[in-house]
Backbone as CSV, one residue per row, in Angstrom:
resi,resn,N_x,N_y,N_z,CA_x,CA_y,CA_z,C_x,C_y,C_z
1,MET,0.821,-1.202,0.000,0.000,0.000,0.000,0.862,1.262,0.000
2,VAL,1.891,1.267,0.833,2.786,2.426,0.881,3.509,2.590,-0.445
3,ARG,3.959,1.465,-1.023,4.667,1.535,-2.302,3.747,2.054,-3.399
4,LEU,2.511,1.580,-3.427,1.565,2.054,-4.435,1.277,3.543,-4.263
5,THR,1.202,3.989,-3.026,0.971,5.411,-2.774,2.124,6.261,-3.290
6,ILE,3.348,5.791,-3.059,4.522,6.530,-3.539,4.551,6.565,-5.059
7,ILE,4.303,5.400,-5.680,4.314,5.334,-7.149,3.248,6.252,-7.735
8,TRP,2.049,6.232,-7.135,0.978,7.087,-7.635,1.313,8.563,-7.436
9,SER,1.914,8.912,-6.312,2.243,10.303,-6.029,3.247,10.858,-7.035
10,ILE,4.283,10.077,-7.314,5.313,10.545,-8.254,4.841,10.392,-9.692
11,GLY,4.225,9.248,-10.004,3.795,8.983,-11.375,2.745,9.955,-11.870
12,SER,1.804,10.345,-11.005,0.774,11.290,-11.437,1.385,12.647,-11.767
13,GLY,2.390,13.069,-10.976,3.054,14.331,-11.282,3.777,14.292,-12.615
14,VAL,4.488,13.187,-12.880,5.186,13.046,-14.165,4.191,12.984,-15.312
15,LEU,3.077,12.269,-15.116,2.067,12.150,-16.170,1.463,13.506,-16.513
16,PHE,1.131,14.294,-15.504,0.582,15.619,-15.770,1.625,16.529,-16.406
17,ALA,2.899,16.335,-16.060,3.956,17.119,-16.703,4.030,16.804,-18.194
18,ILE,3.911,15.520,-18.539,3.918,15.131,-19.959,2.731,15.746,-20.688
19,VAL,1.566,15.754,-20.021,0.383,16.364,-20.633,0.611,17.855,-20.858
20,CYS,1.229,18.523,-19.886,1.515,19.956,-20.041,2.464,20.209,-21.200
21,PHE,3.488,19.364,-21.345,4.405,19.517,-22.479,3.676,19.284,-23.796
22,ALA,2.732,18.336,-23.798,2.022,18.008,-25.034,1.114,19.144,-25.488
23,VAL,0.534,19.868,-24.541,-0.380,20.956,-24.914,0.332,22.296,-25.013
24,GLY,1.641,22.308,-24.790,2.406,23.532,-24.940,2.598,24.336,-23.676
25,ALA,2.130,23.828,-22.538,2.318,24.542,-21.268,3.643,24.109,-20.652
26,VAL,4.740,24.542,-21.293,6.072,24.106,-20.873,6.416,24.557,-19.449
27,PRO,6.138,25.812,-19.060,6.504,26.214,-17.683,5.835,25.344,-16.616
28,PHE,4.543,25.065,-16.814,3.856,24.220,-15.833,4.422,22.807,-15.826
29,GLY,4.800,22.314,-16.997,5.403,20.988,-17.065,6.723,20.924,-16.316
30,ILE,7.532,21.979,-16.464,8.811,22.014,-15.742,8.575,22.057,-14.234
31,ILE,7.587,22.870,-13.819,7.280,22.953,-12.383,6.847,21.597,-11.846
32,LEU,6.004,20.884,-12.594,5.548,19.566,-12.151,6.694,18.569,-12.093
33,LEU,7.613,18.629,-13.072,8.756,17.715,-13.051,9.652,17.990,-11.848
34,VAL,9.901,19.271,-11.583,10.728,19.617,-10.423,10.047,19.171,-9.132
35,THR,8.744,19.383,-9.054,8.002,18.962,-7.860,8.048,17.452,-7.687
36,SER,7.896,16.719,-8.785,7.963,15.256,-8.714,9.345,14.788,-8.282
37,ALA,10.391,15.459,-8.789,11.751,15.090,-8.395,11.979,15.359,-6.910
38,LEU,11.504,16.499,-6.431,11.644,16.803,-5.002,10.848,15.820,-4.146
39,THR,9.680,15.414,-4.638,8.880,14.427,-3.908,9.609,13.098,-3.820
40,ALA,10.191,12.676,-4.950,10.949,11.421,-4.946,12.148,11.508,-4.014
41,LEU,12.827,12.662,-3.990,13.964,12.846,-3.089,13.513,12.795,-1.630
42,PHE,12.361,13.377,-1.349,11.845,13.360,0.018,11.508,11.935,0.453
43,TYR,10.861,11.176,-0.437,10.541,9.785,-0.106,11.815,8.972,0.120
44,TRP,12.842,9.237,-0.662,14.100,8.507,-0.476,14.735,8.881,0.864
45,TRP,14.581,10.141,1.263,15.174,10.610,2.514,14.499,9.968,3.728
46,ILE,13.193,9.717,3.637,12.470,9.127,4.775,12.173,7.648,4.516
47,ARG,13.017,6.974,3.749,12.749,5.579,3.387,12.671,4.673,4.614
48,ASP,13.483,4.956,5.643,13.425,4.124,6.849,12.083,4.281,7.564
49,GLN,11.594,5.512,7.646,10.295,5.744,8.275,9.173,5.116,7.460
50,LEU,9.308,5.154,6.128,8.292,4.535,5.277,8.264,3.022,5.468
51,LYS,9.430,2.428,5.647,9.485,0.991,5.891,8.787,0.641,7.200
52,MET,9.048,1.440,8.233,8.370,1.210,9.511,6.869,1.409,9.377
53,CYS,6.464,2.416,8.609,5.045,2.672,8.395,4.378,1.494,7.700
54,ALA,5.060,0.921,6.714,4.511,-0.243,6.014,4.358,-1.426,6.959
55,GLU,5.346,-1.628,7.828,5.257,-2.727,8.794,4.110,-2.517,9.771
56,LEU,3.919,-1.284,10.225,2.831,-1.000,11.154,1.471,-1.188,10.492
57,LEU,1.354,-0.758,9.227,0.098,-0.955,8.519,-0.194,-2.433,8.310
58,ALA,0.856,-3.200,7.981,0.667,-4.640,7.799,0.240,-5.302,9.101
59,MET,0.861,-4.896,10.207,0.499,-5.471,11.494,-0.912,-5.068,11.896
60,ALA,-1.302,-3.826,11.599,-2.654,-3.385,11.920,-3.690,-4.164,11.119
61,GLY,-3.396,-4.393,9.836,-4.312,-5.181,9.021,-4.428,-6.608,9.508
62,ARG,-3.298,-7.194,9.892,-3.330,-8.555,10.404,-4.052,-8.612,11.743
63,GLY,-3.845,-7.589,12.574,-4.533,-7.556,13.857,-6.040,-7.493,13.689
64,LEU,-6.518,-6.706,12.731,-7.949,-6.640,12.481,-8.466,-7.945,11.903
65,ASN,-7.678,-8.577,11.029,-8.094,-9.849,10.437,-8.183,-10.951,11.486
66,ASP,-7.281,-10.933,12.469,-7.292,-11.961,13.511,-8.257,-11.644,14.644
67,ASN,-8.780,-10.428,14.680,-9.709,-10.036,15.750,-10.961,-9.411,15.133
68,LEU,-11.642,-10.182,14.314,-12.832,-9.667,13.636,-13.956,-9.340,14.614
69,GLY,-13.875,-9.886,15.818,-14.895,-9.567,16.811,-14.887,-8.113,17.237
70,LEU,-13.799,-7.395,16.936,-13.743,-5.976,17.293,-14.750,-5.148,16.497
71,VAL,-15.062,-5.594,15.283,-15.990,-4.817,14.446,-17.389,-4.776,15.058
72,PRO,-18.026,-5.937,15.329,-19.348,-5.857,15.977,-19.288,-5.262,17.377
73,ALA,-18.163,-5.458,18.081,-18.043,-4.879,19.423,-18.043,-3.351,19.355
74,ALA,-17.282,-2.792,18.412,-17.244,-1.333,18.270,-18.609,-0.786,17.872
75,ILE,-19.295,-1.498,16.954,-20.633,-1.055,16.547,-21.603,-1.137,17.723
76,GLY,-21.509,-2.228,18.496,-22.387,-2.377,19.653,-22.171,-1.298,20.696
77,ILE,-20.910,-0.952,20.944,-20.619,0.120,21.907,-21.227,1.438,21.437
78,LYS,-21.137,1.719,20.145,-21.707,2.961,19.619,-23.227,2.957,19.710
79,VAL,-23.854,1.802,19.433,-25.318,1.733,19.492,-25.811,1.946,20.923
80,VAL,-25.179,1.253,21.877,-25.563,1.424,23.282,-25.310,2.864,23.732
81,GLY,-24.166,3.402,23.338,-23.869,4.783,23.698,-24.857,5.761,23.094
82,MET,-25.278,5.506,21.849,-26.260,6.385,21.218,-27.590,6.348,21.961
83,ALA,-27.984,5.164,22.436,-29.226,5.062,23.206,-29.135,5.882,24.493
84,VAL,-27.988,5.817,25.163,-27.812,6.602,26.393,-27.821,8.097,26.080
85,LEU,-27.189,8.487,24.971,-27.169,9.900,24.596,-28.569,10.402,24.246
86,ILE,-29.366,9.569,23.578,-30.745,9.962,23.269,-31.538,10.175,24.553
87,TYR,-31.315,9.301,25.527,-31.977,9.458,26.833,-31.582,10.787,27.482
88,GLY,-30.293,11.098,27.473,-29.840,12.360,28.054,-30.363,13.564,27.297
89,ALA,-30.388,13.475,25.943,-30.893,14.589,25.143,-32.381,14.811,25.386
90,ALA,-33.138,13.714,25.549,-34.568,13.850,25.843,-34.780,14.566,27.171
91,GLY,-33.973,14.217,28.182,-34.078,14.906,29.466,-33.721,16.375,29.360
92,PHE,-32.694,16.700,28.547,-32.271,18.093,28.391,-33.373,18.932,27.753
93,PHE,-33.919,18.456,26.621,-34.938,19.240,25.917,-36.246,19.300,26.705
94,SER,-36.526,18.263,27.481,-37.714,18.320,28.334,-37.544,19.369,29.423
95,ALA,-36.339,19.471,29.972,-36.096,20.427,31.055,-36.175,21.868,30.575
96,VAL,-35.593,22.147,29.403,-35.578,23.538,28.932,-36.970,24.015,28.536
97,ASN,-37.923,23.103,28.374,-39.289,23.490,28.030,-40.211,23.535,29.237
98,ILE,-39.645,23.423,30.432,-40.431,23.553,31.656,-40.275,24.983,32.169
99,GLY,-41.352,25.707,32.212,-41.302,27.094,32.652,-42.626,27.784,32.416
100,ALA,-42.591,29.084,32.236,-43.808,29.872,32.031,-43.492,31.054,31.122
101,VAL,-44.564,31.683,30.621,-44.445,32.835,29.735,-44.605,34.110,30.560
102,TYR,-43.680,35.033,30.394,-43.704,36.302,31.120,-43.604,37.450,30.120
103,GLN,-44.006,38.636,30.579,-43.868,39.812,29.730,-42.399,40.165,29.578
104,SER,-42.017,40.530,28.376,-40.624,40.872,28.105,-40.219,42.120,28.885
105,PRO,-39.057,42.122,29.511,-38.620,43.309,30.281,-38.295,44.506,29.400
106,TYR,-38.178,44.319,28.082,-37.850,45.421,27.184,-39.096,46.183,26.731
107,VAL,-40.276,45.667,27.055,-41.508,46.304,26.600,-41.767,47.580,27.394
108,VAL,-41.984,48.687,26.670,-42.323,49.970,27.293,-43.768,50.348,26.973
109,THR,-44.153,50.209,25.716,-45.526,50.495,25.295,-46.107,49.265,24.632
110,ARG,-47.429,49.137,24.763,-48.107,47.961,24.215,-49.442,48.396,23.631
111,ASN,-49.611,48.118,22.348,-50.859,48.429,21.665,-51.686,47.157,21.601
112,ALA,-52.679,47.062,22.455,-53.471,45.835,22.570,-54.889,46.043,22.086
113,ALA,-55.051,46.837,21.032,-56.393,47.028,20.492,-56.981,45.698,20.040
114,VAL,-56.133,44.875,19.455,-56.531,43.514,19.076,-55.639,42.568,19.860
115,PRO,-56.141,41.893,20.909,-55.273,41.067,21.764,-54.479,40.023,20.999
116,GLU,-55.087,39.459,19.937,-54.377,38.420,19.191,-53.236,38.992,18.366
117,ALA,-53.241,40.292,18.128,-52.197,40.917,17.307,-51.586,42.103,18.039
118,ALA,-51.300,41.926,19.312,-50.726,43.011,20.105,-49.329,43.352,19.610
119,VAL,-49.002,44.634,19.629,-47.702,45.120,19.181,-47.029,45.817,20.353
120,CYS,-45.775,45.433,20.633,-45.029,46.018,21.741,-43.768,46.681,21.211
121,SER,-43.334,47.705,21.908,-42.125,48.429,21.505,-41.312,48.762,22.737
122,ASP,-40.010,48.980,22.513,-39.123,49.316,23.622,-38.999,50.829,23.750
123,ALA,-38.024,51.266,24.555,-37.863,52.701,24.801,-37.483,53.464,23.546
124,ALA,-36.814,52.795,22.607,-36.408,53.458,21.366,-37.490,53.408,20.303
125,GLY,-38.602,52.757,20.595,-39.685,52.662,19.630,-39.588,51.475,18.701
126,ALA,-38.587,50.651,18.867,-38.437,49.465,18.020,-39.373,48.367,18.494
127,LEU,-39.878,47.595,17.544,-40.780,46.502,17.876,-40.019,45.368,18.551
128,VAL,-40.570,44.873,19.636,-39.970,43.761,20.375,-41.068,42.765,20.706
129,PRO,-40.717,41.498,20.956,-41.738,40.523,21.364,-42.386,40.939,22.678
130,CYS,-43.689,40.775,22.765,-44.401,41.171,23.978,-44.119,40.223,25.138
131,CYS,-43.917,38.951,24.838,-43.716,37.953,25.884,-42.479,37.118,25.567
132,GLU,-41.983,36.456,26.574,-40.854,35.549,26.400,-41.013,34.370,27.355
133,PHE,-40.450,33.239,26.925,-40.527,32.028,27.743,-39.284,31.941,28.618
134,ARG,-39.494,31.666,29.893,-38.385,31.535,30.834,-38.429,30.150,31.463
135,THR,-37.286,29.486,31.401,-37.185,28.158,32.002,-37.174,28.276,33.518
136,ALA,-37.851,27.357,34.170,-37.878,27.355,35.630,-36.473,27.163,36.184
137,GLY,-36.249,27.690,37.393,-34.906,27.651,37.976,-34.353,26.251,38.123
138,TRP,-35.140,25.348,38.725,-34.646,23.990,38.918,-34.474,23.275,37.588
139,ALA,-35.339,23.600,36.600,-35.226,22.972,35.285,-33.956,23.428,34.570
140,GLY,-33.572,24.698,34.773,-32.329,25.176,34.176,-31.119,24.467,34.743
141,VAL,-31.137,24.233,36.060,-30.035,23.487,36.682,-29.985,22.067,36.143
142,TYR,-31.163,21.450,36.018,-31.216,20.084,35.482,-30.712,20.045,34.041
143,ALA,-31.098,21.054,33.242,-30.647,21.097,31.851,-29.133,21.229,31.777
144,PHE,-28.547,22.044,32.668,-27.086,22.181,32.690,-26.422,20.851,33.039
145,LEU,-26.955,20.175,34.056,-26.390,18.879,34.435,-26.587,17.853,33.327
146,ALA,-27.726,17.918,32.630,-27.963,16.997,31.516,-26.983,17.256,30.380
147,ALA,-26.668,18.529,30.119,-25.687,18.853,29.081,-24.308,18.314,29.456
148,CYS,-23.935,18.454,30.733,-22.663,17.885,31.197,-22.669,16.369,31.056
149,PHE,-23.804,15.752,31.377,-23.928,14.302,31.253,-23.757,13.866,29.803
150,ILE,-24.363,14.601,28.875,-24.270,14.245,27.456,-22.827,14.351,26.975
151,LEU,-22.157,15.459,27.312,-20.775,15.643,26.869,-19.859,14.592,27.480
152,TRP,-20.024,14.329,28.762,-19.194,13.328,29.439,-19.453,11.943,28.864
153,THR,-20.714,11.608,28.632,-21.049,10.292,28.091,-20.489,10.113,26.689
154,ALA,-20.542,11.163,25.871,-19.990,11.068,24.517,-18.497,10.751,24.560
155,MET,-17.767,11.446,25.435,-16.343,11.159,25.582,-16.113,9.768,26.175
156,LEU,-16.996,9.347,27.093,-16.853,8.032,27.720,-17.043,6.918,26.705
157,ILE,-17.973,7.090,25.788,-18.194,6.084,24.743,-16.940,5.926,23.893
158,MET,-16.344,7.045,23.518,-15.122,6.987,22.721,-14.001,6.289,23.477
159,GLN,-13.879,6.577,24.778,-12.812,5.969,25.563,-13.054,4.478,25.785
160,ILE,-14.299,4.071,25.973,-14.598,2.644,26.128,-14.248,1.888,24.856
161,LYS,-14.602,2.453,23.714,-14.269,1.796,22.446,-12.756,1.730,22.255
162,LEU,-12.066,2.831,22.549,-10.614,2.858,22.400,-9.949,1.851,23.328
163,TYR,-10.404,1.793,24.581,-9.821,0.860,25.553,-10.070,-0.583,25.120
164,THR,-11.275,-0.878,24.651,-11.597,-2.246,24.238,-10.724,-2.686,23.073
165,VAL,-10.566,-1.821,22.096,-9.720,-2.156,20.943,-8.273,-2.335,21.377
166,ALA,-7.771,-1.434,22.227,-6.379,-1.524,22.670,-6.148,-2.771,23.514
167,ASP,-7.071,-3.088,24.421,-6.921,-4.268,25.280,-6.943,-5.544,24.456
168,THR,-7.892,-5.645,23.533,-7.977,-6.841,22.689,-6.740,-6.995,21.821
169,THR,-6.275,-5.883,21.251,-5.080,-5.939,20.406,-3.851,-6.317,21.221
170,ALA,-3.753,-5.813,22.451,-2.615,-6.164,23.307,-2.631,-7.648,23.651
171,GLN,-3.810,-8.199,23.933,-3.901,-9.639,24.189,-3.428,-10.436,22.976
172,TRP,-3.846,-9.989,21.809,-3.464,-10.698,20.578,-1.968,-10.578,20.313
173,TYR,-1.415,-9.376,20.503,-0.013,-9.137,20.156,0.930,-9.898,21.074
174,PHE,0.615,-9.914,22.356,1.503,-10.550,23.329,1.034,-11.949,23.717
175,ASN,0.220,-12.560,22.883,-0.268,-13.902,23.187,0.888,-14.887,23.162
176,ALA,0.955,-15.750,24.164,2.057,-16.713,24.258,1.979,-17.784,23.196
177,ALA,0.822,-17.896,22.508,0.709,-18.935,21.486,1.537,-18.615,20.259
178,GLY,1.871,-17.311,20.068,2.677,-16.936,18.923,4.142,-17.232,19.159
179,SER,4.929,-17.029,18.127,6.359,-17.298,18.235,7.025,-16.311,19.187
180,SER,6.869,-15.022,18.928,7.374,-14.008,19.860,6.414,-12.841,19.936
181,SER,5.840,-12.466,18.816,4.827,-11.414,18.774,4.063,-11.573,17.482
182,ALA,2.995,-10.817,17.350,2.172,-10.910,16.153,2.861,-10.303,14.946
183,ALA,3.910,-9.563,15.168,4.589,-8.931,14.049,5.397,-9.932,13.251
184,VAL,5.714,-11.055,13.841,6.497,-12.064,13.153,5.712,-13.352,13.161
185,GLY,6.176,-14.295,12.367,5.473,-15.569,12.305,4.467,-15.554,11.175
186,SER,4.303,-16.674,10.505,3.413,-16.728,9.360,2.052,-17.299,9.700
187,GLY,1.933,-17.991,10.842,0.668,-18.604,11.190,-0.307,-17.596,11.755
188,ARG,-1.584,-18.020,11.801,-2.614,-17.143,12.343,-2.471,-17.062,13.851
189,GLN,-2.478,-15.845,14.357,-2.318,-15.624,15.785,-3.645,-15.847,16.501
190,ALA,-3.591,-16.371,17.721,-4.801,-16.526,18.514,-5.395,-15.151,18.797
191,SER,-6.694,-15.006,18.570,-7.333,-13.705,18.723,-7.477,-13.334,20.192
192,GLY,-7.541,-12.022,20.450,-7.768,-11.547,21.799,-9.233,-11.684,22.187
193,SER,-9.512,-11.609,23.460,-10.871,-11.764,23.969,-11.519,-10.393,24.129
194,VAL,-12.518,-10.116,23.293,-13.237,-8.851,23.404,-14.020,-8.800,24.713
195,ARG,-14.572,-9.944,25.114,-15.331,-9.992,26.363,-14.441,-9.666,27.559
196,LEU,-13.223,-10.214,27.552,-12.297,-9.917,28.645,-11.898,-8.448,28.636
197,ALA,-11.705,-7.891,27.452,-11.353,-6.474,27.352,-12.478,-5.593,27.894
198,LEU,-13.725,-5.929,27.556,-14.857,-5.171,28.075,-14.969,-5.314,29.589
199,ARG,-14.664,-6.516,30.092,-14.707,-6.721,31.538,-13.664,-5.850,32.231
200,HIS,-12.466,-5.795,31.661,-11.434,-4.925,32.231,-11.884,-3.463,32.215
201,CYS,-12.480,-3.065,31.088,-12.859,-1.666,30.914,-13.979,-1.255,31.865
202,LEU,-14.966,-2.130,32.048,-16.150,-1.776,32.825,-16.048,-2.132,34.297
203,THR,-14.927,-2.723,34.714,-14.771,-3.075,36.133,-13.542,-2.388,36.717
204,SER,-12.401,-3.047,36.653,-11.211,-2.538,37.341,-10.681,-1.239,36.755
205,SER,-10.885,-1.012,35.465,-10.334,0.191,34.827,-11.392,1.244,34.534
206,PHE,-12.621,1.030,34.987,-13.683,1.975,34.628,-13.434,3.361,35.226
207,GLY,-12.887,3.415,36.436,-12.609,4.712,37.044,-11.627,5.529,36.224
208,SER,-10.556,4.875,35.763,-9.565,5.583,34.947,-10.164,6.026,33.620
209,VAL,-10.975,5.145,33.013,-11.604,5.484,31.737,-12.572,6.653,31.908
210,ALA,-13.379,6.617,32.974,-14.339,7.698,33.211,-13.625,9.011,33.518
211,PHE,-12.533,8.948,34.286,-11.788,10.169,34.596,-11.163,10.750,33.330
212,ALA,-10.614,9.884,32.478,-10.048,10.363,31.214,-11.124,11.010,30.353
213,ALA,-12.319,10.413,30.335,-13.421,10.996,29.568,-13.821,12.356,30.130
214,ALA,-13.816,12.489,31.465,-14.160,13.774,32.081,-13.135,14.844,31.722
215,VAL,-11.861,14.486,31.760,-10.813,15.444,31.399,-10.964,15.873,29.941
216,LEU,-11.206,14.910,29.060,-11.381,15.236,27.646,-12.621,16.092,27.421
217,ALA,-13.680,15.823,28.185,-14.896,16.626,28.050,-14.636,18.075,28.447
218,VAL,-13.914,18.277,29.542,-13.589,19.639,29.979,-12.708,20.336,28.946
219,LEU,-11.700,19.624,28.444,-10.818,20.213,27.434,-11.586,20.548,26.164
220,ARG,-12.506,19.663,25.760,-13.307,19.941,24.568,-14.182,21.180,24.770
221,ALA,-14.781,21.306,25.964,-15.620,22.474,26.237,-14.793,23.756,26.250
222,VAL,-13.625,23.716,26.894,-12.759,24.901,26.944,-12.296,25.280,25.542
223,ARG,-11.946,24.276,24.752,-11.502,24.553,23.382,-12.620,25.182,22.562
224,ARG,-13.844,24.689,22.751,-14.973,25.261,22.008,-15.213,26.715,22.404
225,VAL,-15.129,26.999,23.702,-15.319,28.376,24.167,-14.240,29.288,23.592
226,MET,-12.989,28.814,23.583,-11.899,29.627,23.045,-12.059,29.841,21.546
227,GLU,-12.521,28.820,20.825,-12.739,28.975,19.388,-13.850,29.979,19.108
228,ASP,-14.929,29.914,19.897,-16.014,30.882,19.713,-15.550,32.299,20.021
229,ALA,-14.739,32.438,21.080,-14.220,33.764,21.417,-13.291,34.284,20.325
230,ALA,-12.508,33.377,19.739,-11.595,33.799,18.669,-12.366,34.241,17.431
231,ARG,-13.513,33.599,17.167,-14.308,33.996,15.999,-14.904,35.390,16.175
232,ARG,-15.215,35.751,17.409,-15.803,37.069,17.657,-14.749,38.168,17.730
233,ASN,-13.490,37.789,17.851,-12.408,38.766,17.941,-11.850,39.012,16.541
234,VAL,-11.927,40.256,16.093,-11.489,40.583,14.736,-9.999,40.321,14.566
235,ILE,-9.199,40.691,15.563,-7.747,40.509,15.463,-7.403,39.025,15.357
236,CYS,-8.066,38.193,16.183,-7.810,36.749,16.119,-8.216,36.180,14.768
237,CYS,-9.314,36.667,14.216,-9.745,36.190,12.897,-8.720,36.541,11.825
238,ILE,-8.174,37.758,11.896,-7.165,38.171,10.913,-5.910,37.321,11.049
239,ILE,-5.486,37.066,12.305,-4.295,36.241,12.526,-4.517,34.824,12.009
240,ASN,-5.718,34.259,12.267,-6.016,32.910,11.790,-6.016,32.846,10.271
241,CYS,-6.529,33.894,9.624,-6.528,33.918,8.155,-5.108,33.973,7.606
242,ILE,-4.248,34.758,8.252,-2.862,34.874,7.786,-2.100,33.587,8.028
243,VAL,-2.272,33.009,9.233,-1.562,31.776,9.576,-2.109,30.607,8.779
């Protein structure tokens, strides 16, 4: 796969250069040839890293082939997690809709000649909504906690899936039935136990997994707040465009 990628990367550049020469676009053809030559030189310079990359890809493919149970396990974790997230989202939207309708604090004058078509305006004379919906105090607190639950659960699902895949792969790689490791040997390696990996994740290691998910949830929230603040800051937007 790595070799085919390299051949395609260099060959496509040379092919387009030939096309440019054929249609008379000599400068573009020269640029493409120089770029292809530099690309080939770069690949030659990192040939050792490419060899390691090929070995890692081969081992990853073999690991997936020997542990096909990871596919339904990952799908099952996502399905169960989605059900929990739907439950949390239902609680959140139910909470934010618990409250009452009050008169808008911006209303100064109100023309109620026709109650069904009342028109309200503020101190500047601009039209504003006559009423607004306010969520009840306890419902707002519940909605905030539900939002935290949703974010934490989303990160927890990702960490459970990651831990299960890593645990199963580690069992397979270091299995004593192989010659020394899964990276060597031509025979099929004994597959890891997905059930055992899930047991590790949901029992002895669940605290660490949940704490990692909480940390990631906080970091994700902080990053989102900083990104939103950067979008509202003109200077930050200009710097981001330049960078």
